[in-house]
MARNU-941586 format. One record per atom (N, C-alpha, C, CB): residue number from 1; x, y, z; chain; residue in one letter; atom name. Coordinates in steps of 0.02 Angstrom, whole numbers, plus 32768, in hexadecimal, padded with zeros to 4 digits. Each point is the difference from the previous one (the first is absolute). Glycine has a CB too. Example, Ala and Ser with C-alpha at 12.3 -4.5 7.8 and 13.67 -1.06 7.14 Angstrom:
# MARNU-941586
1, 8294, 7EE4, 8186, A, a, N $
1, 7FD3, 803B, 8000, A, a, CA $
1, 802D, 803C, 8000, A, a, C $
1, 7FA1, 7FC5, 803E, A, a, CB $
2, 804D, 8070, 7F9E, A, s, N $
2, 802A, 803B, 8003, A, s, CA $
2, 7FD9, 8037, 8025, A, s, C $
2, 803B, 7FE0, 7F94, A, s, CB $
//
This chain:
# MARNU-941586
1, 7CB5, 82D1, 83E5, A, m, N $
1, 8039, 8027, 7FEC, A, m, CA $
1, 803D, 7FE7, 8026, A, m, C $
1, 7FB8, 8064, 7FE5, A, m, CB $
2, 807F, 7F99, 7FF8, A, e, N $
2, 803D, 7FE5, 801D, A, e, CA $
2, 8025, 8034, 8029, A, e, C $
2, 8008, 7FB2, 7FA0, A, e, CB $
3, 800C, 803B, 809B, A, t, N $
3, 8027, 802E, 8029, A, t, CA $
3, 8049, 7FFB, 7FEA, A, t, C $
3, 7FB0, 7FF4, 8061, A, t, CB $
4, 8079, 803E, 7FAF, A, p, N $
4, 8046, 7FFD, 7FED, A, p, CA $
4, 8024, 7FC2, 801B, A, p, C $
4, 8000, 807C, 7FFD, A, p, CB $
5, 7FED, 7F6D, 803E, A, r, N $
5, 801F, 7FC5, 801C, A, r, CA $
5, 7FF0, 7FC2, 7FD7, A, r, C $
5, 7FFA, 8034, 8072, A, r, CB $
6, 7FC7, 7FC2, 7F7A, A, n, N $
6, 7FED, 7FC7, 7FD7, A, n, CA $
6, 801F, 8004, 7FBB, A, n, C $
6, 7F95, 7FF8, 803F, A, n, CB $
7, 8070, 8044, 7FA6, A, h, N $
7, 801E, 8008, 7FBF, A, h, CA $
7, 804A, 7FEC, 8002, A, h, C $
7, 7FAE, 805C, 7FE5, A, h, CB $
8, 8073, 7FB3, 8051, A, a, N $
8, 8047, 7FEF, 8006, A, a, CA $
8, 8009, 7FB4, 8001, A, a, C $
8, 8015, 806B, 803E, A, a, CB $
9, 7FBB, 7F71, 7FDE, A, r, N $
9, 8005, 7FB7, 8001, A, r, CA $
9, 7FF7, 7FE1, 7FBB, A, r, C $
9, 7FD5, 8003, 8074, A, r, CB $
10, 8008, 801E, 7F60, A, s, N $
10, 7FF4, 7FE3, 7FBE, A, s, CA $
10, 8038, 800F, 7FCF, A, s, C $
10, 7F86, 800B, 8015, A, s, CB $
11, 80AD, 8018, 8001, A, r, N $
11, 8039, 8011, 7FD5, A, r, CA $
11, 8036, 7FCA, 8007, A, r, C $
11, 7FE6, 807C, 800B, A, r, CB $
12, 803C, 7F76, 7FC0, A, i, N $
12, 8036, 7FCF, 8000, A, i, CA $
12, 8042, 8023, 800C, A, i, C $
12, 7FBF, 7FB5, 7FB1, A, i, CB $
13, 8068, 8031, 807C, A, s, N $
13, 8044, 801A, 8009, A, s, CA $
13, 802F, 7FC5, 8004, A, s, C $
13, 7FD5, 8067, 803D, A, s, CB $
14, 8069, 7FA4, 7FB0, A, r, N $
14, 8031, 7FCA, 8001, A, r, CA $
14, 800D, 7FE8, 8048, A, r, C $
14, 8035, 802F, 7F97, A, r, CB $
15, 7FC5, 7FFD, 8098, A, r, N $
15, 8010, 7FEF, 8046, A, r, CA $
15, 7FC8, 7FD5, 801F, A, r, C $
15, 8042, 806B, 800A, A, r, CB $
16, 7F7F, 7FA6, 7FEA, A, d, N $
16, 7FC9, 7FDF, 8021, A, d, CA $
16, 7FEC, 7FBE, 7FDF, A, d, C $
16, 7FD9, 806F, 8023, A, d, CB $
17, 8027, 7F8E, 7F9C, A, t, N $
17, 7FEA, 7FC4, 7FDD, A, t, CA $
17, 8030, 7FED, 7FC8, A, t, C $
17, 7F88, 801D, 801B, A, t, CB $
18, 80B4, 7FCD, 7FF6, A, p, N $
18, 8032, 7FF3, 7FCB, A, p, CA $
18, 7FEB, 7FC7, 7FD2, A, p, C $
18, 8057, 8029, 804E, A, p, CB $
19, 7F8A, 7FA3, 7FCC, A, l, N $
19, 7FEE, 7FC8, 7FD5, A, l, CA $
19, 7FCD, 8014, 7FCB, A, l, C $
19, 8016, 7FB3, 805F, A, l, CB $
20, 7FB5, 8070, 7FB5, A, e, N $
20, 7FCE, 8015, 7FCF, A, e, CA $
20, 801D, 8031, 7FCD, A, e, C $
20, 7FA8, 7FEF, 8057, A, e, CB $
21, 8081, 803F, 7FC1, A, f, N $
21, 801E, 8031, 7FD3, A, f, CA $
21, 802A, 7FDD, 7FCB, A, f, C $
21, 8001, 8054, 805D, A, f, CB $
22, 802B, 7F7F, 7FB9, A, w, N $
22, 802D, 7FDF, 7FD0, A, w, CA $
22, 7FDD, 7FCE, 7FD3, A, w, C $
22, 805B, 800F, 8052, A, w, CB $
23, 7F71, 7FD0, 7FC7, A, l, N $
23, 7FDA, 7FD3, 7FD4, A, l, CA $
23, 7FDD, 8027, 7FC9, A, l, C $
23, 7FEF, 7FB2, 8060, A, l, CB $
24, 7FF5, 8088, 7FB1, A, c, N $
24, 7FE0, 802A, 7FCD, A, c, CA $
24, 8033, 801D, 7FCF, A, c, C $
24, 7FA5, 801C, 8052, A, c, CB $
25, 8096, 7FF4, 7FC7, A, a, N $
25, 8035, 8019, 7FD4, A, a, CA $
25, 8016, 7FC9, 7FCF, A, a, C $
25, 8027, 804F, 805A, A, a, CB $
26, 7FDF, 7F74, 7FBF, A, v, N $
26, 8012, 7FC8, 7FD4, A, v, CA $
26, 7FC8, 7FF4, 7FCD, A, v, C $
26, 8044, 7FCB, 805C, A, v, CB $
27, 7F7E, 803B, 7FB9, A, l, N $
27, 7FC7, 7FF9, 7FD1, A, l, CA $
27, 8004, 8035, 7FC9, A, l, C $
27, 7FBA, 7FD2, 805C, A, l, CB $
28, 8054, 806C, 7FB6, A, a, N $
28, 8006, 8035, 7FCD, A, a, CA $
28, 8039, 7FF2, 7FD0, A, a, C $
28, 7FD1, 8053, 8053, A, a, CB $
29, 8069, 7F98, 7FC7, A, l, N $
29, 8039, 7FF0, 7FD5, A, l, CA $
29, 7FF0, 7FC5, 7FD1, A, l, C $
29, 804E, 802A, 8059, A, l, CB $
30, 7F8F, 7FA4, 7FC1, A, f, N $
30, 7FED, 7FC7, 7FD7, A, f, CA $
30, 7FD1, 8015, 7FC8, A, f, C $
30, 800E, 7FB5, 8063, A, f, CB $
31, 7FC3, 8077, 7FAC, A, l, N $
31, 7FD2, 8018, 7FCD, A, l, CA $
31, 8024, 802A, 7FCC, A, l, C $
31, 7FA3, 7FFF, 8054, A, l, CB $
32, 808E, 802A, 7FC1, A, f, N $
32, 8029, 8025, 7FD0, A, f, CA $
32, 8026, 7FD0, 7FD3, A, f, C $
32, 800C, 805E, 8053, A, f, CB $
33, 800F, 7F6C, 7FCA, A, w, N $
33, 8025, 7FCF, 7FD8, A, w, CA $
33, 7FD2, 7FDE, 7FCD, A, w, C $
33, 804F, 7FED, 8060, A, w, CB $
34, 7F75, 8000, 7FB5, A, l, N $
34, 7FD0, 7FE1, 7FD2, A, l, CA $
34, 7FEE, 8030, 7FC7, A, l, C $
34, 7FD3, 7FBA, 805E, A, l, CB $
35, 8023, 8086, 7FB3, A, a, N $
35, 7FEF, 8032, 7FCD, A, a, CA $
35, 803A, 8009, 7FD0, A, a, C $
35, 7FB5, 803B, 8051, A, a, CB $
36, 8088, 7FC8, 7FC8, A, y, N $
36, 803B, 8006, 7FD5, A, y, CA $
36, 8005, 7FC5, 7FD0, A, y, C $
36, 803C, 8042, 805A, A, y, CB $
37, 7FBF, 7F82, 7FC2, A, r, N $
37, 8007, 7FC4, 7FD8, A, r, CA $
37, 7FCA, 7FFB, 7FCA, A, r, C $
37, 8035, 7FC6, 8062, A, r, CB $
38, 7F8E, 8048, 7FB0, A, a, N $
38, 7FC9, 7FFC, 7FD0, A, a, CA $
38, 8006, 8037, 7FCB, A, a, C $
38, 7FB7, 7FCD, 8058, A, a, CB $
39, 8064, 806D, 7FBB, A, g, N $
39, 8005, 8037, 7FD1, A, g, CA $
39, 803B, 7FFA, 7FD0, A, g, C $
39, 7FCB, 8046, 8055, A, g, CB $
40, 806D, 7F9F, 7FC4, A, f, N $
40, 803C, 7FFE, 7FD7, A, f, CA $
40, 8012, 7FBB, 7FE6, A, f, C $
40, 8027, 8060, 8040, A, f, CB $
41, 7FBD, 7F6C, 7FDD, A, e, N $
41, 800A, 7FBB, 7FE9, A, e, CA $
41, 7FBD, 7FDC, 7FFD, A, e, C $
41, 8075, 7FFE, 8032, A, e, CB $
42, 7F5E, 801A, 7FA2, A, p, N $
42, 7FBC, 7FE5, 8002, A, p, CA $
42, 7FFB, 7FB5, 7FEE, A, p, C $
42, 7FDA, 8072, 7FE2, A, p, CB $
43, 804F, 7F77, 7FF0, A, a, N $
43, 7FFC, 7FB9, 7FED, A, a, CA $
43, 8017, 7FD4, 803A, A, a, C $
43, 8014, 801E, 7F88, A, a, CB $
44, 8021, 7FF5, 809A, A, a, N $
44, 8018, 7FD9, 8039, A, a, CA $
44, 7FCE, 8003, 8039, A, a, C $
44, 8077, 8017, 7FDE, A, a, CB $
45, 7F6B, 8023, 802C, A, a, N $
45, 7FCE, 8007, 8035, A, a, CA $
45, 7FC3, 7FD4, 7FF1, A, a, C $
45, 8027, 8075, 8017, A, a, CB $
46, 7FC2, 7F8B, 7FAC, A, a, N $
46, 7FC7, 7FD6, 7FEC, A, a, CA $
46, 8010, 7FB6, 800A, A, a, C $
46, 7FDB, 8057, 7FAD, A, a, CB $
47, 8062, 7F96, 8042, A, s, N $
47, 8015, 7FBB, 8009, A, s, CA $
47, 8002, 7FED, 804A, A, s, C $
47, 8043, 8008, 7F97, A, s, CB $
48, 7FD4, 8026, 8093, A, s, N $
48, 8002, 7FF1, 8047, A, s, CA $
48, 7FBA, 7FFF, 801F, A, s, C $
48, 8071, 8035, 8006, A, s, CB $
49, 7F5D, 7FEB, 7FDA, A, f, N $
49, 7FBB, 7FFB, 8016, A, f, CA $
49, 7FE1, 7FBE, 7FEC, A, f, C $
49, 7FF6, 807C, 7FF8, A, f, CB $
50, 802D, 7F5F, 7FDC, A, g, N $
50, 7FE6, 7FC0, 7FE8, A, g, CA $
50, 7FD7, 8006, 7FC1, A, g, C $
50, 8000, 7FDA, 8074, A, g, CB $
51, 8008, 805E, 7F68, A, v, N $
51, 7FDA, 800C, 7FC3, A, v, CA $
51, 8030, 8000, 7FC5, A, v, C $
51, 7FA9, 8043, 803F, A, v, CB $
52, 804D, 7F8E, 7F94, A, a, N $
52, 802A, 7FFE, 7FC4, A, a, CA $
52, 7FE3, 8030, 7FCC, A, a, C $
52, 8020, 7F87, 8017, A, a, CB $
53, 800B, 80A6, 7FD1, A, v, N $
53, 7FEA, 8032, 7FCF, A, v, CA $
53, 8022, 7FF1, 7FBE, A, v, C $
53, 7FEE, 8058, 805B, A, v, CB $
54, 7FEA, 7F9D, 7F72, A, r, N $
54, 801B, 7FF1, 7FBE, A, r, CA $
54, 800A, 803F, 7FD6, A, r, C $
54, 7FC9, 7F91, 8005, A, r, CB $
55, 800B, 809F, 8003, A, d, N $
55, 8003, 803D, 7FD9, A, d, CA $
55, 8011, 803B, 802F, A, d, C $
55, 7FAC, 7FD2, 7FAC, A, d, CB $
56, 8087, 8055, 8044, A, p, N $
56, 8012, 8039, 802B, A, p, CA $
56, 7FC7, 8032, 8009, A, p, C $
56, 8075, 7FF1, 7FDC, A, p, CB $
57, 7F5C, 8011, 7FF7, A, a, N $
57, 7FC7, 802E, 8007, A, a, CA $
57, 7FD3, 7FEC, 8039, A, a, C $
57, 8005, 8017, 7F86, A, a, CB $
58, 8001, 7FAB, 8092, A, d, N $
58, 7FD6, 7FE8, 8037, A, d, CA $
58, 801C, 8014, 8044, A, d, C $
58, 7FDE, 7FA1, 7FB8, A, d, CB $
59, 8058, 8083, 804A, A, l, N $
59, 801F, 8013, 803F, A, l, CA $
59, 7FE1, 803E, 8020, A, l, C $
59, 8068, 7FCD, 7FD6, A, l, CB $
60, 7F62, 804D, 800C, A, f, N $
60, 7FE2, 803D, 801B, A, f, CA $
60, 7FEA, 7FF8, 8048, A, f, C $
60, 7FDB, 801D, 7F8D, A, f, CB $
61, 800D, 7FA7, 8086, A, y, N $
61, 7FE9, 7FF7, 8044, A, y, CA $
61, 8039, 8005, 8032, A, y, C $
61, 7FA4, 7FB6, 7FD4, A, y, CB $
62, 8099, 803B, 8017, A, v, N $
62, 8039, 8006, 802D, A, v, CA $
62, 800E, 8049, 800F, A, v, C $
62, 8031, 7F96, 7FD1, A, v, CB $
63, 7FC5, 8096, 7FFE, A, f, N $
63, 800A, 8047, 800C, A, f, CA $
63, 7FC9, 801D, 802E, A, f, C $
63, 8038, 800A, 7F90, A, f, CB $
64, 7F8C, 7FDA, 806B, A, v, N $
64, 7FCA, 8014, 802E, A, v, CA $
64, 8012, 7FEB, 8047, A, v, C $
64, 7FAA, 7FF6, 7FA3, A, v, CB $
65, 8071, 7FCE, 8064, A, k, N $
65, 8015, 7FE8, 8042, A, k, CA $
65, 8039, 802A, 801B, A, k, C $
65, 7FDC, 7F8C, 7FE1, A, k, CB $
66, 8053, 8088, 7FF4, A, a, N $
66, 8038, 802B, 8016, A, a, CA $
66, 7FE6, 8042, 801A, A, a, C $
66, 804B, 7FCA, 7FAB, A, a, CB $
67, 7F84, 8052, 8033, A, d, N $
67, 7FE3, 803F, 8017, A, d, CA $
67, 7FDC, 7FF8, 8042, A, d, C $
67, 7FF3, 8023, 7F89, A, d, CB $
68, 7FE9, 7FA7, 807F, A, r, N $
68, 7FDC, 7FF3, 803F, A, r, CA $
68, 8032, 7FF5, 803A, A, r, C $
68, 7FA1, 7FCD, 7FBF, A, r, CB $
69, 8094, 800E, 8033, A, d, N $
69, 8032, 7FF4, 8034, A, d, CA $
69, 8024, 8040, 8014, A, d, C $
69, 800F, 7F8C, 7FD4, A, d, CB $
70, 8000, 809E, 7FFB, A, l, N $
70, 8020, 8040, 800E, A, l, CA $
70, 7FD3, 802D, 802B, A, l, C $
70, 8041, 7FF6, 7F94, A, l, CB $
71, 7F80, 800D, 8059, A, a, N $
71, 7FD0, 8029, 8027, A, a, CA $
71, 7FF9, 7FE5, 8047, A, a, C $
71, 7FC3, 801D, 7F96, A, a, CB $
72, 803A, 7FA2, 8072, A, s, N $
72, 7FFB, 7FE2, 8042, A, s, CA $
72, 803E, 800F, 802A, A, s, C $
72, 7FB6, 7FA6, 7FD1, A, s, CB $
73, 8084, 8054, 8010, A, a, N $
73, 803F, 800D, 8024, A, a, CA $
73, 8004, 8049, 8016, A, a, C $
73, 8038, 7FA6, 7FBE, A, a, CB $
74, 7FB4, 8087, 8017, A, l, N $
74, 8000, 8047, 8012, A, l, CA $
74, 7FCF, 800F, 8038, A, l, C $
74, 8022, 801C, 7F8C, A, l, CB $
75, 7FA4, 7FC4, 8073, A, a, N $
75, 7FCE, 800B, 8035, A, a, CA $
75, 801A, 7FE6, 8043, A, a, C $
75, 7FA4, 7FF8, 7FAA, A, a, CB $
76, 8079, 7FCC, 8056, A, v, N $
76, 801B, 7FE4, 803E, A, v, CA $
76, 8038, 802C, 801A, A, v, C $
76, 7FE1, 7F8B, 7FDB, A, v, CB $
77, 804C, 808A, 7FF8, A, l, N $
77, 8038, 802A, 8014, A, l, CA $
77, 7FE8, 8043, 801C, A, l, C $
77, 8047, 7FC8, 7FA9, A, l, CB $
78, 7F87, 8056, 8036, A, a, N $
78, 7FE7, 8041, 8018, A, a, CA $
78, 7FE0, 7FF9, 8045, A, a, C $
78, 7FEC, 8023, 7F89, A, a, CB $
79, 7FEC, 7FAA, 8082, A, l, N $
79, 7FE2, 7FF7, 8041, A, l, CA $
79, 8034, 7FED, 8035, A, l, C $
79, 7F96, 7FDD, 7FC8, A, l, CB $
80, 809D, 8000, 8023, A, l, N $
80, 8036, 7FEE, 802E, A, l, CA $
80, 8027, 803D, 8015, A, l, C $
80, 8007, 7F8F, 7FCB, A, l, CB $
81, 8009, 809C, 8005, A, v, N $
81, 8025, 803E, 800F, A, v, CA $
81, 7FD4, 802F, 802B, A, v, C $
81, 8042, 7FF4, 7F94, A, v, CB $
82, 7F7F, 8011, 8059, A, y, N $
82, 7FD3, 802C, 8026, A, y, CA $
82, 7FF4, 7FE3, 8046, A, y, C $
82, 7FC9, 8025, 7F95, A, y, CB $
83, 8038, 7F99, 8070, A, g, N $
83, 7FFA, 7FE0, 8041, A, g, CA $
83, 7FB9, 7FF1, 8015, A, g, C $
83, 8066, 8039, 801D, A, g, CB $
84, 7F6B, 7FC4, 7FB5, A, d, N $
84, 7FBB, 7FF2, 8012, A, d, CA $
84, 7FF4, 7FB5, 8002, A, d, C $
84, 7FDB, 806D, 7FCD, A, d, CB $
85, 8028, 7F76, 806F, A, r, N $
85, 7FFB, 7FB8, 8009, A, r, CA $
85, 7FBC, 7FE5, 7FEA, A, r, C $
85, 8051, 8009, 805E, A, r, CB $
86, 7F7A, 8019, 7FB3, A, r, N $
86, 7FBD, 7FE7, 7FEF, A, r, CA $
86, 7FF4, 8000, 7FB5, A, r, C $
86, 7FD6, 802B, 806D, A, r, CB $
87, 803C, 800B, 7F71, A, a, N $
87, 7FF7, 8003, 7FB8, A, a, CA $
87, 802B, 7FCC, 7FDD, A, a, C $
87, 7FE5, 807A, 8009, A, a, CB $
88, 8057, 7F7C, 800F, A, l, N $
88, 802C, 7FCE, 7FE2, A, l, CA $
88, 7FE4, 7FBA, 800A, A, l, C $
88, 8063, 804A, 8015, A, l, CB $
89, 7F83, 7FA8, 8025, A, g, N $
89, 7FE0, 7FBF, 800D, A, g, CA $
89, 7FC4, 7FF5, 7FD4, A, g, C $
89, 8028, 8006, 8075, A, g, CB $
90, 7FAF, 802D, 7F82, A, l, N $
90, 7FC5, 7FFA, 7FD5, A, l, CA $
90, 8014, 7FF5, 7FB7, A, l, C $
90, 7FC0, 8048, 804F, A, l, CB $
91, 8074, 7FDC, 7F9B, A, l, N $
91, 8018, 7FF7, 7FBB, A, l, CA $
91, 8019, 7FB9, 7FF5, A, l, C $
91, 801F, 8078, 7FFC, A, l, CB $
92, 8008, 7F6E, 8031, A, i, N $
92, 801B, 7FBC, 7FF9, A, i, CA $
92, 7FC8, 7FCD, 8005, A, i, C $
92, 806D, 8025, 8030, A, i, CB $
93, 7F62, 7FE6, 7FFC, A, a, N $
93, 7FC7, 7FD2, 8004, A, a, CA $
93, 7FD8, 8001, 7FC0, A, a, C $
93, 7FFB, 8012, 807B, A, a, CB $
94, 7FFA, 8029, 7F68, A, a, N $
94, 7FDB, 8004, 7FC1, A, a, CA $
94, 8027, 7FE0, 7FC7, A, a, C $
94, 7FC9, 8069, 8028, A, a, CB $
95, 8078, 7F9E, 7FD9, A, a, N $
95, 802A, 7FE3, 7FCB, A, a, CA $
95, 8001, 7FB4, 8003, A, a, C $
95, 8045, 8067, 8001, A, a, CB $
96, 7FB2, 7F7C, 803A, A, t, N $
96, 8000, 7FB7, 8005, A, t, CA $
96, 7FC3, 7FE1, 7FE0, A, t, C $
96, 8042, 800A, 8068, A, t, CB $
97, 7F86, 8019, 7F96, A, v, N $
97, 7FC4, 7FE5, 7FE1, A, v, CA $
97, 7FF8, 8018, 7FB8, A, v, C $
97, 7FCA, 7FFA, 8071, A, v, CB $
98, 8063, 8030, 7F78, A, e, N $
98, 7FFC, 801B, 7FBC, A, e, CA $
98, 7FFF, 7FCA, 7FCA, A, e, C $
98, 803C, 8065, 802B, A, e, CB $
99, 7FEE, 7F67, 7FD9, A, p, N $
99, 7FFF, 7FCE, 7FCB, A, p, CA $
99, 7FC1, 7FD6, 7FFD, A, p, C $
99, 807A, 7FFC, 800B, A, p, CB $
100, 7F5F, 8004, 802B, A, i, N $
100, 7FC3, 7FD6, 8002, A, i, CA $
100, 7FCD, 801D, 7FD7, A, i, C $
100, 8019, 7FD9, 806F, A, i, CB $
//
Protein backbone atom coordinates (compact mmCIF):
# COMPACT_ATOMS: atom_id res chain seq x y z
CA UNK A 1 0.00 0.00 0.00
CA UNK A 2 1.25 3.42 -0.91
CA UNK A 3 2.01 5.88 1.82
CA UNK A 4 1.07 9.54 1.35
CA UNK A 5 4.74 10.42 0.92
CA UNK A 6 5.26 7.88 -1.90
CA UNK A 7 2.02 8.94 -3.54
CA UNK A 8 3.21 12.55 -3.59
CA UNK A 9 6.33 11.48 -5.47
CA UNK A 10 4.30 9.84 -8.23
CA UNK A 11 2.40 13.06 -8.95
CA UNK A 12 3.51 15.42 -11.69
CA UNK A 13 3.90 19.09 -10.90
CA UNK A 14 5.23 21.91 -13.04
CA UNK A 15 7.73 22.85 -10.35
CA UNK A 16 9.30 19.43 -9.74
CA UNK A 17 9.40 17.91 -13.23
CA UNK A 18 8.97 20.64 -15.84
CA UNK A 19 10.54 18.68 -18.70
CA UNK A 20 8.29 15.64 -18.31
CA UNK A 21 5.22 17.78 -17.82
CA UNK A 22 5.81 19.87 -20.94
CA UNK A 23 6.82 16.90 -23.11
CA UNK A 24 3.56 15.15 -22.21
CA UNK A 25 1.63 18.37 -22.87
CA UNK A 26 3.25 18.64 -26.31
CA UNK A 27 2.38 14.98 -26.95
CA UNK A 28 -1.28 15.64 -26.07
CA UNK A 29 -1.38 18.72 -28.34
CA UNK A 30 0.21 16.76 -31.18
CA UNK A 31 -2.36 13.98 -30.82
CA UNK A 32 -5.17 16.57 -30.83
CA UNK A 33 -3.70 18.04 -34.03
CA UNK A 34 -3.51 14.60 -35.68
CA UNK A 35 -7.13 13.89 -34.68
CA UNK A 36 -8.28 17.26 -36.05
CA UNK A 37 -6.44 16.79 -39.34
CA UNK A 38 -7.67 13.23 -39.86
CA UNK A 39 -11.23 14.20 -38.94
CA UNK A 40 -11.56 17.38 -40.98
CA UNK A 41 -9.03 16.85 -43.78
CA UNK A 42 -9.08 13.07 -44.31
CA UNK A 43 -7.70 13.06 -47.86
CA UNK A 44 -4.75 15.26 -46.92
CA UNK A 45 -4.13 13.18 -43.80
CA UNK A 46 -4.17 9.94 -45.81
CA UNK A 47 -1.76 11.47 -48.30
CA UNK A 48 0.60 12.51 -45.51
CA UNK A 49 0.48 8.92 -44.17
CA UNK A 50 1.75 7.83 -47.58
CA UNK A 51 -1.51 6.20 -48.67
CA UNK A 52 -2.99 7.21 -52.00
CA UNK A 53 -6.79 7.09 -51.87
CA UNK A 54 -8.67 6.93 -55.16
CA UNK A 55 -12.19 6.56 -53.81
CA UNK A 56 -13.45 8.84 -51.00
CA UNK A 57 -15.32 5.85 -49.53
CA UNK A 58 -11.92 4.35 -48.67
CA UNK A 59 -11.22 7.10 -46.15
CA UNK A 60 -13.05 5.30 -43.33
CA UNK A 61 -9.75 4.16 -41.81
CA UNK A 62 -8.68 7.80 -41.43
CA UNK A 63 -11.75 8.49 -39.28
CA UNK A 64 -10.91 5.45 -37.13
CA UNK A 65 -7.39 6.86 -36.69
CA UNK A 66 -8.85 10.28 -35.80
CA UNK A 67 -10.98 8.68 -33.11
CA UNK A 68 -8.02 6.74 -31.72
CA UNK A 69 -5.82 9.84 -31.68
CA UNK A 70 -8.52 11.87 -29.94
CA UNK A 71 -9.01 9.20 -27.28
CA UNK A 72 -5.25 8.96 -26.73
CA UNK A 73 -4.92 12.74 -26.44
CA UNK A 74 -7.74 12.91 -23.91
CA UNK A 75 -6.22 10.09 -21.86
CA UNK A 76 -2.78 11.74 -21.80
CA UNK A 77 -4.33 15.10 -20.93
CA UNK A 78 -6.47 13.62 -18.15
CA UNK A 79 -3.53 11.83 -16.56
CA UNK A 80 -1.40 14.94 -16.97
CA UNK A 81 -3.99 17.13 -15.27
CA UNK A 82 -4.58 14.56 -12.53
CA UNK A 83 -0.84 14.27 -12.13
CA UNK A 84 -0.47 10.49 -11.96
CA UNK A 85 3.07 9.96 -13.23
CA UNK A 86 3.03 6.16 -13.09
CA UNK A 87 -0.26 5.76 -14.95
CA UNK A 88 0.86 8.27 -17.58
CA UNK A 89 4.13 6.42 -18.05
CA UNK A 90 2.32 3.09 -18.42
CA UNK A 91 -0.11 4.60 -20.93
CA UNK A 92 2.68 6.03 -23.06
CA UNK A 93 4.65 2.77 -22.84
CA UNK A 94 1.60 0.78 -23.93
CA UNK A 95 0.93 3.23 -26.77
CA UNK A 96 4.45 2.80 -28.13
CA UNK A 97 3.90 -0.92 -28.73
CA UNK A 98 0.33 -0.45 -29.97
CA UNK A 99 1.24 -0.33 -33.70
CA UNK A 100 3.19 -3.61 -33.44
